[in-house]
N, CA, C and O atoms as a Tinker XYZ file with bonds, in Angstrom:
   212  protein
     1  N      0.886000   -1.324000   -0.041000    73     2
     2  CA    -0.016000    0.065000   -0.081000    64     1     3
     3  C      0.784000    1.377000   -0.028000    63     2     4     5
     4  O      0.341000    2.489000    0.262000    81     3
     5  N      2.169000    1.012000   -0.394000    73     3     6
     6  CA     3.014000    2.204000   -0.494000    64     5     7
     7  C      2.537000    3.241000   -1.627000    63     6     8     9
     8  O      2.140000    2.863000   -2.730000    81     7
     9  N      2.616000    4.546000   -1.249000    73     7    10
    10  CA     2.238000    5.734000   -2.156000    64     9    11
    11  C      0.876000    5.538000   -2.553000    63    10    12    13
    12  O      0.651000    5.823000   -3.729000    81    11
    13  N     -0.096000    5.123000   -1.870000    73    11    14
    14  CA    -1.474000    5.130000   -2.223000    64    13    15
    15  C     -1.948000    6.491000   -1.919000    63    14    16    17
    16  O     -1.681000    7.112000   -0.890000    81    15
    17  N     -2.758000    6.950000   -3.015000    73    15    18
    18  CA    -3.295000    8.347000   -2.834000    64    17    19
    19  C     -4.859000    8.275000   -2.603000    63    18    20    21
    20  O     -5.512000    7.290000   -2.948000    81    19
    21  N     -5.378000    9.311000   -2.035000    73    19    22
    22  CA    -6.813000    9.276000   -1.924000    64    21    23
    23  C     -7.231000   10.825000   -2.328000    63    22    24    25
    24  O     -6.732000   11.798000   -1.761000    81    23
    25  N     -8.079000   10.909000   -3.239000    73    23    26
    26  CA    -8.565000   12.263000   -3.837000    64    25    27
    27  C     -9.995000   12.320000   -3.473000    63    26    28    29
    28  O    -10.747000   11.492000   -3.986000    81    27
    29  N    -10.526000   13.318000   -2.536000    73    27    30
    30  CA   -11.845000   13.645000   -2.168000    64    29    31
    31  C    -12.035000   14.783000   -1.300000    63    30    32    33
    32  O    -11.319000   15.784000   -1.338000    81    31
    33  N    -13.004000   14.614000   -0.524000    73    31    34
    34  CA   -13.513000   15.746000    0.417000    64    33    35
    35  C    -12.932000   15.564000    1.763000    63    34    36    37
    36  O    -13.005000   14.474000    2.330000    81    35
    37  N    -12.313000   16.672000    2.339000    73    35    38
    38  CA   -11.733000   16.664000    3.721000    64    37    39
    39  C    -12.359000   17.907000    4.450000    63    38    40    41
    40  O    -12.715000   18.956000    3.913000    81    39
    41  N    -12.419000   17.586000    5.750000    73    39    42
    42  CA   -13.054000   18.884000    6.370000    64    41    43
    43  C    -12.045000   19.537000    7.081000    63    42    44    45
    44  O    -11.307000   18.949000    7.872000    81    43
    45  N    -11.973000   20.978000    6.778000    73    43    46
    46  CA   -10.807000   21.628000    7.387000    64    45    47
    47  C    -11.274000   22.395000    8.718000    63    46    48    49
    48  O    -12.127000   23.262000    8.526000    81    47
    49  N    -10.878000   22.219000    9.929000    73    47    50
    50  CA   -11.275000   22.675000   11.055000    64    49    51
    51  C    -10.938000   24.140000   11.255000    63    50    52    53
    52  O    -11.574000   24.803000   12.074000    81    51
    53  N     -9.931000   24.680000   10.512000    73    51    54
    54  CA    -9.701000   25.909000   10.524000    64    53    55
    55  C    -10.539000   26.951000    9.697000    63    54    56    57
    56  O    -10.813000   28.065000   10.143000    81    55
    57  N    -10.962000   26.460000    8.336000    73    55    58
    58  CA   -11.729000   27.236000    7.571000    64    57    59
    59  C    -13.198000   26.894000    7.840000    63    58    60    61
    60  O    -14.081000   27.657000    7.446000    81    59
    61  N    -13.499000   25.686000    8.546000    73    59    62
    62  CA   -14.841000   25.134000    8.910000    64    61    63
    63  C    -15.657000   24.936000    7.691000    63    62    64    65
    64  O    -16.846000   25.255000    7.674000    81    63
    65  N    -15.030000   24.400000    6.633000    73    63    66
    66  CA   -15.679000   23.994000    5.371000    64    65    67
    67  C    -15.111000   22.579000    4.818000    63    66    68    69
    68  O    -14.075000   22.072000    5.249000    81    67
    69  N    -15.828000   22.077000    3.926000    73    67    70
    70  CA   -15.222000   20.936000    3.200000    64    69    71
    71  C    -14.304000   21.402000    2.105000    63    70    72    73
    72  O    -14.586000   22.380000    1.413000    81    71
    73  N    -13.277000   20.745000    1.961000    73    71    74
    74  CA   -12.324000   21.063000    0.921000    64    73    75
    75  C    -11.952000   19.888000    0.049000    63    74    76    77
    76  O    -11.996000   18.778000    0.578000    81    75
    77  N    -11.609000   19.980000   -1.155000    73    75    78
    78  CA   -11.366000   18.906000   -2.058000    64    77    79
    79  C     -9.890000   19.009000   -2.137000    63    78    80    81
    80  O     -9.355000   20.076000   -2.441000    81    79
    81  N     -9.083000   17.727000   -1.822000    73    79    82
    82  CA    -7.805000   17.672000   -1.843000    64    81    83
    83  C     -7.262000   16.372000   -2.272000    63    82    84    85
    84  O     -8.091000   15.464000   -2.333000    81    83
    85  N     -5.901000   16.058000   -2.618000    73    83    86
    86  CA    -5.295000   14.845000   -2.871000    64    85    87
    87  C     -4.323000   14.635000   -1.797000    63    86    88    89
    88  O     -3.490000   15.491000   -1.496000    81    87
    89  N     -4.430000   13.460000   -1.197000    73    87    90
    90  CA    -3.335000   13.211000   -0.120000    64    89    91
    91  C     -3.088000   11.757000   -0.158000    63    90    92    93
    92  O     -3.631000   10.974000   -0.936000    81    91
    93  N     -2.080000   11.418000    0.896000    73    91    94
    94  CA    -1.700000    9.986000    0.852000    64    93    95
    95  C     -2.150000    9.237000    1.985000    63    94    96    97
    96  O     -2.373000    9.762000    3.076000    81    95
    97  N     -2.293000    7.947000    1.728000    73    95    98
    98  CA    -2.972000    7.037000    2.687000    64    97    99
    99  C     -1.850000    6.399000    3.621000    63    98   100   101
   100  O     -0.823000    5.842000    3.236000    81    99
   101  N     -2.296000    6.613000    5.016000    73    99   102
   102  CA    -1.199000    5.892000    5.810000    64   101   103
   103  C     -2.061000    5.068000    6.849000    63   102   104   105
   104  O     -3.247000    5.355000    7.017000    81   103
   105  N     -1.453000    4.046000    7.540000    73   103   106
   106  CA    -2.098000    3.317000    8.669000    64   105   107
   107  C     -1.521000    3.689000    9.887000    63   106   108   109
   108  O     -0.303000    3.771000   10.043000    81   107
   109  N     -2.407000    3.933000   10.814000    73   107   110
   110  CA    -2.034000    4.357000   12.245000    64   109   111
   111  C     -1.785000    3.024000   13.115000    63   110   112   113
   112  O     -2.064000    1.913000   12.664000    81   111
   113  N     -1.307000    3.193000   14.235000    73   111   114
   114  CA    -1.086000    2.050000   15.026000    64   113   115
   115  C     -2.111000    1.062000   15.503000    63   114   116   117
   116  O     -1.889000   -0.069000   15.935000    81   115
   117  N     -3.313000    1.687000   15.351000    73   115   118
   118  CA    -4.448000    0.770000   15.609000    64   117   119
   119  C     -4.893000   -0.061000   14.187000    63   118   120   121
   120  O     -5.715000   -0.975000   14.253000    81   119
   121  N     -4.380000    0.275000   13.126000    73   119   122
   122  CA    -4.582000   -0.405000   11.977000    64   121   123
   123  C     -5.725000    0.264000   11.224000    63   122   124   125
   124  O     -6.401000   -0.425000   10.460000    81   123
   125  N     -5.956000    1.402000   11.367000    73   123   126
   126  CA    -6.987000    2.392000   10.842000    64   125   127
   127  C     -6.385000    3.129000    9.484000    63   126   128   129
   128  O     -5.331000    3.756000    9.587000    81   127
   129  N     -6.975000    3.056000    8.386000    73   127   130
   130  CA    -6.316000    3.716000    7.250000    64   129   131
   131  C     -6.794000    5.268000    7.361000    63   130   132   133
   132  O     -7.953000    5.528000    7.684000    81   131
   133  N     -5.893000    6.230000    7.091000    73   131   134
   134  CA    -6.299000    7.599000    7.364000    64   133   135
   135  C     -5.410000    8.240000    5.993000    63   134   136   137
   136  O     -4.303000    7.884000    5.589000    81   135
   137  N     -6.307000    9.289000    5.459000    73   135   138
   138  CA    -5.823000   10.007000    4.371000    64   137   139
   139  C     -5.268000   11.397000    5.016000    63   138   140   141
   140  O     -5.886000   12.045000    5.861000    81   139
   141  N     -4.019000   11.738000    4.483000    73   139   142
   142  CA    -3.578000   13.107000    5.099000    64   141   143
   143  C     -3.158000   14.034000    3.907000    63   142   144   145
   144  O     -2.443000   13.679000    2.971000    81   143
   145  N     -3.719000   15.297000    4.085000    73   143   146
   146  CA    -3.426000   16.074000    2.838000    64   145   147
   147  C     -3.425000   17.545000    3.521000    63   146   148   149
   148  O     -3.624000   17.698000    4.726000    81   147
   149  N     -3.184000   18.584000    2.639000    73   147   150
   150  CA    -3.080000   19.926000    3.068000    64   149   151
   151  C     -4.119000   20.745000    2.537000    63   150   152   153
   152  O     -4.454000   20.677000    1.354000    81   151
   153  N     -4.737000   21.654000    3.513000    73   151   154
   154  CA    -5.848000   22.428000    2.795000    64   153   155
   155  C     -5.343000   23.568000    1.670000    63   154   156   157
   156  O     -4.486000   24.420000    1.905000    81   155
   157  N     -5.941000   23.430000    0.605000    73   155   158
   158  CA    -5.471000   24.356000   -0.564000    64   157   159
   159  C     -5.549000   25.925000   -0.240000    63   158   160   161
   160  O     -4.857000   26.810000   -0.745000    81   159
   161  N     -6.633000   26.067000    0.799000    73   159   162
   162  CA    -6.925000   27.603000    1.092000    64   161   163
   163  C     -5.955000   28.119000    2.197000    63   162   164   165
   164  O     -5.393000   29.207000    2.063000    81   163
   165  N     -5.778000   27.385000    3.213000    73   163   166
   166  CA    -5.090000   27.917000    4.408000    64   165   167
   167  C     -3.716000   27.118000    4.736000    63   166   168   169
   168  O     -2.927000   27.636000    5.527000    81   167
   169  N     -3.447000   25.993000    4.202000    73   167   170
   170  CA    -2.296000   25.155000    4.586000    64   169   171
   171  C     -2.334000   24.462000    5.546000    63   170   172   173
   172  O     -1.307000   23.820000    5.766000    81   171
   173  N     -3.356000   24.312000    6.390000    73   171   174
   174  CA    -3.676000   23.417000    7.615000    64   173   175
   175  C     -3.771000   21.936000    7.137000    63   174   176   177
   176  O     -4.468000   21.636000    6.167000    81   175
   177  N     -3.067000   21.035000    7.830000    73   175   178
   178  CA    -3.176000   19.662000    7.807000    64   177   179
   179  C     -4.656000   19.139000    7.813000    63   178   180   181
   180  O     -5.450000   19.520000    8.673000    81   179
   181  N     -4.997000   18.265000    6.838000    73   179   182
   182  CA    -6.337000   17.636000    6.786000    64   181   183
   183  C     -6.021000   16.180000    7.001000    63   182   184   185
   184  O     -5.003000   15.651000    6.553000    81   183
   185  N     -6.929000   15.563000    7.699000    73   183   186
   186  CA    -7.019000   14.095000    7.992000    64   185   187
   187  C     -8.382000   13.588000    7.796000    63   186   188   189
   188  O     -9.332000   14.121000    8.368000    81   187
   189  N     -8.540000   12.440000    6.902000    73   187   190
   190  CA    -9.809000   11.810000    6.892000    64   189   191
   191  C     -9.639000   10.333000    7.203000    63   190   192   193
   192  O     -8.683000    9.690000    6.769000    81   191
   193  N    -10.542000    9.838000    7.927000    73   191   194
   194  CA   -10.341000    8.463000    8.449000    64   193   195
   195  C    -11.130000    7.567000    7.471000    63   194   196   197
   196  O    -12.298000    7.818000    7.173000    81   195
   197  N    -10.499000    6.594000    7.021000    73   195   198
   198  CA   -11.186000    5.815000    5.801000    64   197   199
   199  C    -11.476000    4.446000    6.258000    63   198   200   201
   200  O    -11.984000    3.673000    5.446000    81   199
   201  N    -11.208000    4.029000    7.503000    73   199   202
   202  CA   -11.638000    2.727000    7.785000    64   201   203
   203  C    -10.486000    1.632000    8.178000    63   202   204   205
   204  O     -9.289000    1.903000    8.083000    81   203
   205  N    -10.952000    0.433000    8.605000    73   203   206
   206  CA    -9.855000   -0.597000    9.001000    64   205   207
   207  C     -9.070000   -0.971000    7.590000    63   206   208   209
   208  O     -9.634000   -0.970000    6.496000    81   207
   209  N     -7.633000   -1.299000    7.806000    73   207   210
   210  CA    -6.937000   -1.828000    6.713000    64   209   211
   211  C     -7.089000   -3.260000    6.246000    63   210   212
   212  O     -6.448000   -3.664000    5.277000    81   211
């Protein structure tokens, strides 16, 4: 699953709006897949939980 990309909607907590972005998929310590990206408007880190790996 190296270099897996996720393109879709993320919620930006700083802008308080949904943003469209492309990010990489990582697996956390509990085995949950998460997409990580950067907000195109303000530069804040975005996270989206995708479910179990």
